[in-house]
N, C-alpha and C positions, 0 to 999 in steps of 0.2 A: 591347083598348083601349090599351095600351102602344105596339103596334107601330104601329097606326093613327095614334096621337099624333106617333110618332116619324116616320112618313111625311109628315105634315103641315108638320113643322118642316122637313124636307129638302126639300119642295115651296117653302117660303116662302124657303128659302136659295136655292134655285135660281132662283127668280123675282127675288129681289133682285140676284144674280150676274148674271141676263140684263139686268135694266134699268142696273146699272153698265157693263156692256159696252157697252150703247147708248148711253149717255151718254160714255163714253170715245171711241166712236167718231165720236158728233157733236162733243165736245169733247175734241179729242186733248190740249190742253194741261193737263187733269186727269188723265191717265195716271199710274196710281202714287201718286195722294193719299192722304189718310188714310183715305177711306172705302173706297177699294180693300183698303188694307193690312187694314183691319177686316175686312171680309168674308172675306178669305184667311184671317184668323185664327179667324174665326167656324167656318168649316169644319172646321178642326182641332178646335176645342172640341167641336162638335157630333158628329162623328164618333167622338172618344174616349168622350165622355159616353154617346152611344147604345150603344157597346160594352160600356161598364161597367154602364149601368143594365138592359141587357135579359139580362145573365146571372144566375148564382146569386149569393145573398148576398155570399159570400167574395170573389167578383169586384169587387162593390161596394165592399165595405169596403177592399178593397187599393188601388181607385182614390181613396178619400178619404184612405187613409193617404198615399198618395204625393202627393195634394195639399197634404196638412198639412205632409209633409218639406220639399215645394218651397217652402211659404209660409213655414216658419219660417226655412228657409236664406235666402231673400230678404229676410225681416226681418232677420236677422242682417247682411247684406251690407247693408241699407238703413241701419242704425245703425253701420256701420264698427266692428264688434267680432268678436273671434275668441274663441268660446267652446268649452268642452270638448265633444267629439264624445258624451259619455255623455248629454248633454242631450238628444239625439234620440231616446234610448231610451224617453222618455215617450211617443212616438208610437205606436209597435206595442203597447205595453203598454195606452194610453187604447183603442185600437182593439180589441184583446182582449176588454177588460171589453163592449165593445158587441156582439162578436160571442157572447160568452157570455151576453148580457143580464142583466148585473149592472149594474142602473141605480142602486142604492144606493152601490156601490162607486165607480161612476162619477162620481157627484155629490161624493164625497168625495177623490178620487184627486188631481187637478191642483190645485181651489181649496184644497184644505187639506192632504193629505198631502205632495204635491210640494212645496208651498211650504213647509211647515216642514223638509222633506230639505234644500231648497235653500239657505234662510237657516242652516241648521243647519251645512251643509258649508262654506259660504262664511265663517261665523265661525270654524270648526276649522281652516280653511286658513292663517288667520292674516293674511289681506289685510284690513285696515280701511279702506284707502284707497278711495274711491267705493263702500264698501260699498251705499248705499241705492241708488244708480244702477245697479249689477251687478245686485242682486237684483230691482229693481223692472223693468229691462227684460227680464230674461228672464221672469219672471213674467207680464208683459204680452205679451210673444210667445207664451207657452204658452197663456195665456186666448184670445187672438185665433186663432192659427192652428190650434189644436188643439182646445182644450175647447169654445170656442162654434161653431166650422166643424163639429166632429163631431155636433152635434146634426142635421145633416141626414141622416146616416147612421143615427141612431136611430130615424128613420120608418120603417125597415124592419124595425124590432122590435117595433112596437107590438102589443099584444094585439089577437087578434081581425082582424089584417091579414094576408092572404096574401102572399108575396113580391112578386106582380104589384102588389097594392093599394099596398104600400110603396113599391115603384118609382113609381107613379103620383102618390104624394103628393111624393116628392122632385122629380120631373117638375113637378108643379104649382109648387113653392117656387120652383124655379129659373126656370121660365118667367115666373112673377110677378115675381120679383127683377129677372131682366133687363128684361123689360117696364117694370117700373116706373122703370129707370135710363134707359132710351131715351125714354119718354113725357117725364118730367121733364126731360131735356136739351131735347127738341123743345119742348115748351112754353115753358120757359123761354126758348130762343133766340127765339121768335116773338112772346110776349108778356111777358117778363119786365122788371120794372120796379123792382121793390122789393126789396133785397137783403134776405136772411134773416141770413147771416154773412159780411159783407164782409170782415172780417179774416182769416177762415179761407178761405172760397171765395167770390171775389167774382161767380162766374157763378152761383151758387145763389140763386134768387128765389122770391118767395112766390106767384107767378103759377105758376113751374115746380112747385114742390112742390104747390099745390092740383090743377094740371091733372095732374101724374103720379099722384098718388094717387087722383083721381076715375077716371082712366083704368084704374088698377091693379084698382080696385074693380070696373069695369065688365067687364073682362077675367076677373075670379074669379067674378064673377056668371054668366058664360057658361060657364068651363070648369069651375069648382067641381063642380056636381051631374053633370057628364059624366065628371070624371076621379078623384072622389072622393067619399067618402060624405057630405061637406057638403051640407046643405040651402042653398036661396038665402039667407037672414040670414046664416048661419055663414060663406058664401062671401064676402059683401059684409064681414063683419068681418074675416075673414082678407086681403081685398085692403087695408083700412083699415089693418091691422097691419104687413102686409107694405111697403106704399107708406111709412108714418111711420118705421119702425125702419130700411127701406133708405137712406133719406134721412138717418137719424142716422149709419148706418155710413160713409157716403160722407164724410159732413163730419168724423167722426171721423179718418179716414184722412188726408183734406186736412189737418187739424190736426198730424198726425204728420209727414207729409211737408215742412209748413211749418216746422215745429221744426227738422227737420233740415236744410232747406234743398234740397230736392229735388224736380223736377216730378212725376216717375214714379218707382215703385218698383222698376223692371227694364225690360229689354227682350225678355222671354221672348215676348210676344204683340205682334208689330208692328201699329200702329195702337190698340193699347190701353195699352201700357206693359208693366208686371209682373204677375204672378200676382195680387199684392195689390191691384194697380188694378182688377183684374177681379172679386174676390171681395170688394170692401171692404163692401159691401151686403150679402153673403150672411152676412158673419160676424154681423150683427147680425139678419137675418130668421131664420136658421136657427133659433137658441134660441127666439126669439120665437113662430114659427109652430109649431114642436115642443111648447111647453108649451101652446099655444093648442089643439092638436088632442088632447094627451094629457089634459089635465083639463077642457076644456071640451065636447070634442064624442066623448069616448068614457068 
């Protein structure tokens, strides 16, 4: 089932590429526009993800480790701060806990232990100037780019789930998260009138939110029973949770970028911006979906 699902994704991407090439041929002035750049980036994203998700667990965990590393690095660049390199050591330690299936230690590691160590280290360094900003900036970076994001990797370690079943759960989560982003954008562009958070993200509308969530629920209803052990009601609820939490993640990242005064978090993915621009929704959907699966479905 995993292989068939990936084949379908590649076929959809090929179809999108062919349609875009046809439009470029009919409308030469649109060559190299944002849509073309986005499709090119999607090829890289899908190929990398397919290779990572198709292998053994350690490969998938390594992929998420690198994802967290780059996201944290981009976050530090975004807030224009130089921090000690040892702060990145939190990343492999976090994913080792996942690899050894130490869930209780994982829950304590970054939210509690790492925070206490970070705050104590900063205090003992004697640097009291900007103490609160320093500690809170690092801690929020850890929570977003490592702790929250790594919940997607935890789907591989659920009890009573084999490696392919866990990979399908990850695929289901990522597919719905990205579908939700696209659906909310399209519904908002087509029918959006009432702003939800105009001071944070003027493009977000109530119509886009509602249309995106309903679309995500329908996709979940169709794909959930096929890819996962979820039944129809559970799949619908999963779609609802992913739709709402994905919207919240997008808005929170928009608030961070507005506070800093930038449009994109980076230039890693042409047409998309930075890595954080692409995974902002996943930062919220990953933990929400993981705990829904862990405590409500197993």
